[in-house]
N, C-alpha and C positions, 0 to 999 in steps of 0.2 A: 505492501502501500502507500503509495506515494505520500510524502512526507506532512504536507499540507494537508492528509485527509485523514492520519493521523493526529493530527493535534488535533484536529475537525472533532471527532467522532472519540477524543479519552476529555474533550472538554465536554460533547456531551454524553457522556458516560458519567461524567465527573459529577452532569449537576443538575441529571434524572431524581437522583437517591433524596438531596439535598429535602426533596416536600414528604417523602419519607420518612425522614428521620425528622421531626421537625423538635422531639425533646431532646436528640443532641444536643449536647453543648455546643456552640461557638469561640470561634480563642483568637488571638492571633497573637504572632509570634512580637518576644520585646528583641528586638532589633542592637538594645545595650546589655542582653543576657545572652544573643545564641551565637551562638560562635564555635567554624568551620576552619578543623587539624588537615590540614590532608602530606604528606609522609613517599614522597619518587622513591627509590635511589637514584646515588651523583658517580655516580662513575665507579661503584660497586662499592667503593669507598665508606660511605656512612647516609642515608638515610635526609635530603634535602629534606627540612615544613616548611612548611607557609601556614598562614589564617588570612582566614576573610573570617567580620566580625561588618556589621548591620547589616542583616538577611532577613527578608519580609516575608511576610505571608500571614495564612491561616489555619488555619485546622477546625475540623470539627469529630467532641470526640469524648467518648463514653467510657467511661473508664472497668465497668461492666460488660459491657460490648464492643470489643474490641472493632468486629465485622462493621460497622456502622462508619466508623474514619474515615477523613478528609484532608485530605491535608497538599496544596503548597504554595512553594515556597520561590520567591526570588533572591538568588546570592548573589550580593556586586563581584564583581571576581574586581573590579575597578577601584578595588579599594582591599582585592593584595595584598599583603606584610611577608617576604620574605626575608627579614632584617637585618636588609641590605638591598638600601635602594638602588644601585645601581644593578643587581640578580631581581630586587624585583622588575625590571626594566627589563629586563633579558626575557625574564616567564612571558609578562603582558603583550610580548613582540610581535607582530606579522605571522611566525611563523612556529605560533606557540600560540598561548589563551587569543593573542589579537585581540585584546581588548579597543582597541582605539574601538572598533566594528560590533563587538558582539565582550559588551558589558556590563552582561546579565547571565551569570547558568540557572534555571532554571528545571524543578519539579513536580510530577502531578503524580499520584498515587492513581493507582487503577483497579490496586485489591489488595486489600490483606490478609494475611495469612499470617490470625491466629497462635503465640506457641503455647502458654499457658497465660495467667491470671497476672506481668506485669510485663510478656513480651513476645513481640512479632515480625514478622518481617511485610515491611512496611513494598510495596510493588511499585512499578510503574513508569513515567516516560521524564526519562533527565535531559535536559536538550542542552547542549556544553558551544561555544564554537560554533552555534546557525547551527547543528546536526542533534536529532534526535536518538536512549540505545535506551532497553524497558531498562534499568539499574534495579536491583531489592537494597532494604536497607535495615539488616535489623537492630531491630526499635530497642528499648530496656526502659522504661514506667516507673517511672524514679519517686514520685507522687504529687496530689496533688487538694489541697490545699490556701487554703487565705496566710496570702504572703504576713513578712512578721510585721513591714516594714509600709510601712505609708506610701503611697493611701489603700494600703494594707486588700489590692488586689487581687481573688482566686486566681493561682499558676499554679498548672503543669506542668512538672520537666522531664528531661526525654532526652537520656543518652543511646549514638544513633552509629554504628558502621559498615562499613561497604570496601568497598573494594570492586574500584575500574580499570575499565580498561584505554588508555589517554588517545592507539588506536581507533577506535569502537568510530570517537568523536574526531577520526584526522587529521590527531594529533603528534605527527610523529615526526617530525626533526628531531634531531641528535637523540639520535640509536645507540650514539656505540656509548655517548655521555648520560642521555636518560635513562629507564626502565621503563619500561609497557605500563605494569604495577600499577599500581594509588591508590594506599589507604584513605579511607578518609574516618573520624571520627567527628562527631560534631556534639556539640550540648547547648539545646532548648528549651527557654522559658517559653511559653504563651497563656499572657493572659485571658484571663475573658472576657467577653466583646460586650457591649452595647446592655440594655435595664438589669438590673439588678447584678454587674457584675460581679459586686462581694460577696454569693450568697451569704445576707445574710443571715441566712437559717441554719450553715451550719458553722462548725470550728468560731463557737462564744468565744471556747477562752482570747483568743486568735486579734477578739473584733477592737475591735475603735477604743468604742469606752470600757473596757476594761483593764487599754494599755498603763503606761503610767509613760512612756517614751512620748518624748517630743522629741526626738528627731528628726528633723525639716523632710521636704514632701519628693531630697533629691536619696538617693539612695543606693551604697554599692552592689 
């Protein structure tokens, strides 16, 4: 199936179940506390590591029913950091990620494979450098509760790992120096969206009315 049709089909498959999952809570990724780390072989000497912060996305999630989960994420590759400005520019260059033309990587879930109460395999379309390819994330659900810091938003936390091949996305430069397999580690926090996002009926011990914390509404 040509890529434009494949992505359109995936978007349709993503949208249709939403009416049937009205009870599934809607969350928005917290770009400050969501981070993507990747590692790839550097000529066999070490694993070169980089991070990307500032991801945005939406999540529909019921911890009692993983099968109803839906996820869409945008990762700003133009914010990639290799820890060295020259190295960062090299990775973002035309022959690698080409972030000038493709500044964002995207992931759209199309199927969920529950493992147990706190683990699932989340699979879908990963798009990097304008090329879409099927990818799966091994996701661990850490917790869901009212955040202890202002503004006390209901927050879900997740950790995930995945292995990609850069060649699947047409990124094949420097084969003698850069490995093909890329290991991903993702740490994510998602905030309850919309009305009632404080979930006032739960975690009463963490509510603003029962804490003496006077910390301002910016927090680590």
